[in-house]
C-alpha positions, 0 to 999 in steps of 0.5 A: 511463478504462477499468474492468476487472472487477478494478477494479470488484470492488475498488471494490465490496469497498471500498464494502461494507466502508464504507471512507470513511477508509483502512486497511491491515492487515499480518501484522505492522507492527513496523518495529523488527524486522530488515529481512531479517525484515520483507521477508518480511511481506505487507501488504494496504493500502487507502485512499480519495480515490481508492480504492486497494489495495496488496498486498506479497507475497513477490515482488511489490508490486501497486498498484491504483488504482480508476480505472486498471489494476493495476501489478505491481512487482518487490519489492525488498529492504526498507531501514530509515529510522528506524523505517520499512520502505521499499520502492522499486521500478520497473515498466519496460515499455519504453515505460512506466515507473512508480516506486513508494515504500512506507513502513510507518511506526511511528506511530499513525494514525486512519482518520478514521471510527472511534475505532480508532487503528492502530499504523502508517501507510503512505505511498505515492508513485507517479509523483509522486502520494501515497497515505496509509493506516493499518496494523496 
């Protein structure tokens, strides 16, 4: 697959950061806050095997897989499922459609490389493929 400059830059940043595990950092990961309030939060999420980055901002969710071009999804309103914040969205370009589900989970998570325990986990499902990471 073709790697564009942004993909190469993201891979380089991940390698420089020494991320052989996975991690995600957010402005706040407290899933017990109201959905309306949580929907205004932004998150930057990263994972490996394969390398990926997910950014949730106020209007979009951007997913970048190192071996592919980034896809920018419209950001839907968040919903709650138990203690998890859920975003489900579709990118539709007419001849191409991609489905994305992001769950910010209120459970501890370890990146497998450090002793640090993150307060939250992230599970991403994109077109039948699952990506797992940690969040704070």
